[in-house]
N, C-alpha and C positions, 0 to 999 in steps of 0.2 A: 837604093843603098846597097852593097854589099856586104855580105855577113863574111865575117874571117872565119876560118876554121877554128878557134879557140871558142868564137861566140857558137857555133854550132854544135861541136862537142860539151858544150855548158847547158844548149837547149837541149839535145838526145839524154843525159843525163838526169835534167831535171824530167823530162818527160818518162825517164825510163824509172825515177824515183816515186813519180807518182803513181805512176801504174803498179809498182810492185807495192806499194802503200794503200791502195786501193783493194790489189789481190791479195793481198795480208788480211785488210779490213773483211772482204770480203767470206777467205779462208776460215777464221776468228770466228765469225756471224754464223755463216752455215754448219761447221761443225760441232757448235754448242747447238746447234738448232737439231743436230740429230742425234746427239750425247744422248743415251738414257739414264736416268738416274734410279737406283735401288737405296732400298730400306733395310736396315737392320735395327730391330729393339731386342732388348731382353723382354723376359717375363713379366716386368712390372711396368706401372704407367702411372710414375713419377717424378716431374722433373723433368720432363720432356721437351727437346728441344725442334726435333724434324719428325716423329710421328706421333698420330692421333690414336694411336691402338697399341695393344702389347704386341711383341714377335710370335710369330707362329710358323714354322719349318714349310706348313701347307698353304699357304700365304704368298701370292706370285713375288712381295717384295718390290714392287714397280710404282707403289703410293704408300703417301705417308698414312695412311689408314689402312693396310693390308703388307706391314715388315715381316722379313722372314725373322725367325730368332737367332739364327748362325752366318756368320761372315761365311761360313762351309758349307751351306745352301746354296748363298748365291752363287757360289765361285762354281757349284758343282751341277748347278739349276743353266747357269746361262754360262755365254759366252760373250765376256764381257769386250770390249772395241776400246779403242784409241777417243778418250774424252768422255766416257762413261765414268761418272760419279757413287758412288757408294755411302750413304751418309748413315754414318754408328751414334745411334744415339746414347744419351747418358746409359749408365746399365753399371750389371753386373756380369763379366762373360766367364767363359772357361773354355 
């Protein structure tokens, strides 16, 4: 059976859509796989959501157990890229 032009265009459109969808899926998965989390916590440990220790700017800030004390320290220590996340925990910041 011979396909008409309209059927071929529809088939190509469907393939393109599926390919684009898979590409988008892998792009999102891979971009999150290489994203770096950073953690900031104030000087107290009370009612925290993400961090397991008080903040200190001498910490590396890349783990919940070693959060930075200030957002400024994260920004001056690291060159944040697309997809990176900074988790700022509950507390008082000035």
